[in-house]
C-alpha positions, -999 to 999 in steps of 0.1 A, spaced: -291 341 -573 -314 325 -556 -344 311 -573 -373 299 -557 -404 280 -573 -443 283 -564 -469 256 -575 -501 282 -578 -533 262 -571 -568 279 -588 -603 269 -572 -603 243 -607 -567 229 -593 -552 208 -564 -512 212 -549 -511 177 -573 -524 192 -597 -514 231 -603 -529 257 -630 -495 268 -628 -457 273 -623 -441 305 -607 -406 312 -599 -397 340 -579 -357 353 -590 -340 370 -560 -304 387 -562 -290 418 -548 -311 444 -572 -342 426 -557 -368 400 -564 -386 394 -599 -416 373 -610 -420 350 -641 -449 324 -645 -446 297 -669 -475 304 -700 -492 289 -723 -471 300 -748 -443 279 -736 -423 312 -720 -414 323 -685 -435 363 -689 -431 380 -658 -462 380 -631 -472 404 -609 -500 374 -591 -474 363 -562 -472 404 -553 -510 410 -551 -515 373 -533 -494 386 -506 -509 419 -504 -546 402 -503 -555 390 -532 -569 356 -521 -575 339 -558 -549 320 -564 -528 302 -537 -488 291 -537 -469 270 -523 -435 260 -530 -416 233 -549 -387 217 -559 -371 224 -596 -380 196 -604 -411 198 -592 -412 226 -614 -397 213 -642 -426 187 -645 -452 212 -644 -436 228 -670 -432 195 -691 -473 186 -687 -479 222 -702 -461 219 -731 -471 185 -737 -510 202 -742 
């Protein structure tokens, strides 16, 4: 299984201070996307799929697992 993390950047955030984090999991059955929410849980998301289809509300930048953990930690601290 392959996991890739992405910083989510919208009009009110930046790459240095992203709005959130998304993880894409790829395995033999396909791929699935989840975002870490304000409820402090990973939940399915279609935002990356929408972006790939032309919805440009958010930008996604590939990041390391360590960077993703930093964003998750910031969200947890509120």
